[in-house]
TILOTOR-25541 format. One line per field, with one value per residue (C-alpha): x, y, z; residue number from 1. Coordinates in nm, 4 decimals, always signed. Each point is the difference from the previous one (the first is absolute). Layout:
% residues N
px = (X	...)
py = (Y	...)
pz = (Z	...)
nr = (NUM	...)
***
This chain:
% residues 228
px = (+5.0275	-0.1280	-0.0389	-0.1247	+0.1968	-0.0566	+0.2942	+0.0021	+0.1286	-0.0993	+0.1990	+0.0475	+0.1852	-0.0990	+0.2297	+0.1633	-0.0996	+0.1065	-0.2185	+0.0097	-0.1816	-0.0515	+0.0291	-0.1646	+0.3664	+0.0366	+0.2306	-0.0281	-0.0715	+0.1211	-0.0810	+0.0054	-0.3155	-0.0676	-0.3774	-0.0953	-0.1609	-0.1063	-0.2918	+0.0145	+0.1160	-0.1409	+0.2583	-0.1247	+0.1741	-0.0397	+0.2264	-0.0773	-0.2067	+0.2066	+0.3349	+0.0858	-0.0820	-0.3691	-0.0079	+0.1736	-0.2121	-0.2762	+0.0891	+0.0923	-0.0740	+0.2882	+0.3016	+0.2837	-0.0182	+0.3956	+0.0390	+0.3324	+0.2023	+0.2346	+0.3182	-0.2349	+0.0022	+0.2334	-0.1497	-0.3239	+0.1685	+0.1393	-0.4492	-0.0187	-0.2007	+0.0191	-0.2876	-0.0493	-0.2925	+0.0982	-0.2947	+0.0790	-0.2230	+0.0290	+0.0162	+0.3161	+0.1695	+0.0078	+0.1375	+0.2881	-0.1056	+0.1302	-0.0776	+0.2389	-0.0899	+0.2388	-0.1204	+0.1622	+0.3528	-0.0208	-0.0399	+0.2585	-0.3112	+0.0094	-0.3379	-0.1519	-0.2251	-0.3267	-0.1988	-0.3812	+0.0188	+0.1661	+0.2009	+0.3235	+0.1427	+0.3206	+0.2137	+0.1336	-0.2569	-0.0679	-0.4001	-0.1703	-0.3605	-0.1656	-0.3288	-0.3362	-0.2601	-0.2744	-0.1378	+0.0007	-0.0844	+0.0914	+0.1089	-0.1466	-0.2518	-0.2380	+0.1846	+0.0975	+0.3024	+0.1535	-0.2094	+0.1213	+0.3611	+0.0460	-0.0758	-0.0554	+0.0355	-0.1136	+0.2408	-0.0564	+0.3226	+0.0865	+0.3363	+0.2344	+0.3887	+0.2084	+0.3524	+0.0904	+0.2036	-0.3336	-0.1454	-0.0360	+0.1836	-0.1871	-0.3115	-0.0288	-0.3640	+0.1754	+0.1695	+0.2312	-0.0604	+0.3344	+0.1886	-0.2314	+0.1903	-0.2353	+0.0630	-0.2290	-0.1080	-0.0336	-0.1306	+0.1264	+0.3755	+0.1550	-0.0396	+0.0585	-0.1580	+0.2518	-0.1183	+0.3334	+0.0200	+0.1305	+0.1413	-0.0474	-0.3462	-0.0547	-0.3653	+0.0688	+0.1016	-0.3267	-0.1822	-0.2450	-0.2434	+0.0479	-0.2455	-0.2609	-0.3593	-0.2623	-0.1786	+0.2177	-0.1401	-0.3750	+0.0815	+0.0781	-0.3163	-0.1617	-0.2029	+0.1375	-0.1920	-0.1145	+0.1617	-0.1779)
py = (+14.3588	-0.1545	+0.3501	-0.0035	-0.0803	+0.0437	-0.2357	-0.1254	-0.3190	-0.2635	-0.2695	-0.0584	-0.3525	-0.2388	-0.2839	+0.0429	-0.2067	+0.0168	-0.0691	-0.2167	+0.0482	-0.0606	+0.2268	-0.0375	-0.1040	-0.2882	+0.2707	+0.0007	+0.2946	-0.0009	+0.3141	+0.0140	+0.0670	+0.0588	-0.0345	-0.3506	-0.2187	-0.3686	-0.1876	-0.3666	-0.1450	+0.4532	+0.2197	+0.3796	+0.2656	+0.3784	+0.0867	+0.3578	-0.1145	+0.1605	-0.1932	-0.2701	-0.2294	+0.1005	-0.0444	-0.3414	-0.1471	+0.1035	-0.1274	-0.3372	-0.0147	-0.2033	+0.1057	-0.1179	+0.2319	-0.0272	+0.0708	+0.2096	-0.0901	+0.2445	-0.1209	+0.1295	+0.3527	+0.0892	-0.1605	+0.1722	+0.3791	-0.0303	-0.1004	+0.3684	+0.2514	-0.2601	-0.0637	-0.3415	+0.2718	+0.2064	+0.1687	+0.1331	+0.2463	+0.4075	-0.1120	-0.2481	+0.2168	+0.3533	-0.2425	-0.0762	-0.3563	-0.2088	-0.1722	-0.3587	-0.3338	-0.2203	-0.0237	-0.3300	+0.0529	+0.3519	-0.1320	-0.2728	-0.2673	-0.3113	-0.1287	-0.3487	-0.2047	-0.0253	-0.2964	+0.1068	+0.3315	+0.1951	+0.2231	-0.0046	-0.0492	+0.1247	-0.2223	+0.1829	+0.0481	-0.2575	+0.0532	-0.0625	+0.0053	-0.1367	+0.1900	+0.0881	+0.2516	-0.0490	+0.3841	+0.3272	+0.3179	+0.3440	+0.2508	+0.3723	-0.0480	+0.2282	+0.2602	+0.2154	+0.0782	-0.3377	-0.2336	-0.2694	+0.1143	-0.3506	-0.3953	-0.2340	-0.3475	-0.2926	-0.3140	-0.3385	-0.2043	-0.2688	-0.1426	+0.1090	-0.0496	+0.0494	-0.0464	-0.3047	+0.2030	+0.1779	-0.3112	-0.1832	-0.2803	-0.2531	+0.1898	+0.0827	+0.1824	+0.2095	+0.3186	+0.0787	+0.3620	+0.0340	-0.0337	+0.1843	+0.3851	+0.1850	+0.3776	+0.1963	+0.4194	+0.2091	+0.3758	-0.1157	-0.1147	-0.3537	-0.1667	-0.3701	-0.1624	+0.1575	+0.3776	+0.0705	+0.1692	-0.2046	+0.2072	+0.3081	+0.0496	+0.1640	+0.0425	+0.2069	+0.2561	+0.0759	+0.3459	-0.1702	+0.2842	-0.1748	-0.2772	+0.2234	-0.1305	+0.2348	-0.1871	+0.1558	+0.3010	-0.0783	-0.2102	+0.3399	+0.1192	-0.2299	+0.1238	-0.0678	-0.2065	+0.1793	-0.1440	-0.1127)
pz = (+13.7615	-0.3685	-0.2299	-0.4027	-0.2479	-0.3832	-0.1042	-0.3452	+0.0189	+0.1982	-0.0631	+0.4291	-0.1395	-0.2966	-0.1691	-0.3443	-0.2335	-0.3938	-0.2018	-0.3079	-0.2987	-0.4227	-0.2205	-0.2990	-0.2504	+0.2945	+0.1789	+0.3828	+0.1818	+0.3413	+0.2543	+0.3812	+0.2127	+0.3459	+0.0444	+0.0641	+0.2808	-0.0170	+0.1019	-0.0320	-0.3543	-0.0948	-0.0475	-0.0892	-0.1341	-0.1081	-0.3208	-0.2325	-0.2651	-0.2689	+0.0813	-0.1987	+0.2826	+0.0029	-0.3499	-0.0188	+0.3266	-0.2135	-0.3866	+0.1276	+0.3888	+0.0905	+0.1975	+0.3223	+0.3025	+0.0929	+0.3524	+0.0827	+0.3041	+0.1538	-0.2976	-0.2667	+0.1326	-0.2497	-0.2711	+0.0727	+0.0207	-0.3610	-0.0800	+0.1495	-0.1864	-0.3138	-0.2335	-0.2100	-0.2073	-0.3113	+0.1115	+0.3424	+0.1556	+0.0305	+0.4119	-0.0605	-0.2557	+0.2269	+0.2894	-0.2383	-0.1006	-0.3407	-0.2246	+0.0306	-0.1488	+0.0466	+0.4147	+0.1282	-0.1694	+0.1705	+0.3463	-0.0618	+0.0368	-0.1244	-0.1538	+0.0752	-0.1740	+0.2119	-0.0402	-0.0193	-0.1955	-0.2258	+0.1813	+0.1354	+0.3931	+0.1326	+0.0668	+0.2619	+0.1947	+0.2971	-0.0345	-0.3084	-0.0911	-0.3470	+0.0153	-0.2388	-0.0001	+0.1634	+0.0576	-0.0961	+0.1780	+0.0005	+0.2350	+0.1213	-0.2521	+0.1775	-0.1018	-0.3309	+0.0382	+0.1040	-0.2341	-0.1980	+0.1512	+0.2301	-0.0291	+0.1975	-0.1238	+0.2505	-0.0872	+0.0155	+0.1225	-0.1692	+0.0205	+0.3493	+0.0094	+0.2580	+0.0573	+0.1840	+0.2274	+0.1911	+0.0949	+0.3471	+0.0243	-0.1403	-0.1012	-0.4072	+0.1129	+0.2556	-0.0603	+0.3560	+0.0375	+0.1515	-0.3080	-0.1962	-0.0554	-0.2046	-0.1584	+0.1049	-0.1658	+0.2733	-0.0869	-0.2914	+0.1689	-0.0041	+0.2846	+0.2223	+0.2952	+0.2448	-0.1250	-0.1127	-0.3592	-0.2418	-0.3261	-0.1625	-0.1296	-0.3712	+0.1080	+0.3183	-0.2610	-0.1278	+0.2047	+0.2269	-0.1413	-0.3477	+0.1731	+0.1861	-0.1733	+0.0530	+0.2628	+0.2188	-0.0901	+0.0244	+0.3524	+0.1037	-0.0218	+0.1948	+0.2998	+0.3616	+0.2035	+0.2878	+0.3717	+0.2755)
nr = (1	2	3	4	5	6	7	8	9	10	11	12	13	14	15	16	17	18	19	20	21	22	23	24	25	26	27	28	29	30	31	32	33	34	35	36	37	38	39	40	41	42	43	44	45	46	47	48	49	50	51	52	53	54	55	56	57	58	59	60	61	62	63	64	65	66	67	68	69	70	71	72	73	74	75	76	77	78	79	80	81	82	83	84	85	86	87	88	89	90	91	92	93	94	95	96	97	98	99	100	101	102	103	104	105	106	107	108	109	110	111	112	113	114	115	116	117	118	119	120	121	122	123	124	125	126	127	128	129	130	131	132	133	134	135	136	137	138	139	140	141	142	143	144	145	146	147	148	149	150	151	152	153	154	155	156	157	158	159	160	161	162	163	164	165	166	167	168	169	170	171	172	173	174	175	176	177	178	179	180	181	182	183	184	185	186	187	188	189	190	191	192	193	194	195	196	197	198	199	200	201	202	203	204	205	206	207	208	209	210	211	212	213	214	215	216	217	218	219	220	221	222	223	224	225	226	227	228)
***
């Protein structure tokens, strides 16, 4: 039986990506995200507008999407509740985020030079996508309380790097899904494709009510359609 729910978190299971961007001083920012999808050689990501990732993308329009596997779960968790922006939003400050300049060093990951963009790849990630920004769009700009808080970026993939261990035998252009084990974020916790929780998640310690959107209250006020 279905019941009406007001869950504040709707991450039902999405891949974890480490987004590498270039800071104004030429150093690299590295941010874990789970708001992403692909259509062909285009990707769409969602990030907070005040994040260093968003600032860097708006300024120079380049990044690398480094797809985390289950092997990078500890490194990803080290980046939880950190920001590369020294002027973080009040929301992040309120839930315990801290400023961290050296994200690669903190995570214990290795920057690797890209071929077509200035942003660094993550050497440990088996799949890397060099990208440029094709378009930017605000999310929830029709709501006064949410306007300007979230941005989506449409990214054009310019180069795809795949570790040879993931390829179908004898075919460099086909990834074998039986060999790829992505890191999945589900309701702020880390999972693999076998649905087993992999590692303690720092993000999951944030109270779910901190993510509650005013749109939940607006949705509650909608009239129920008559049943026939």
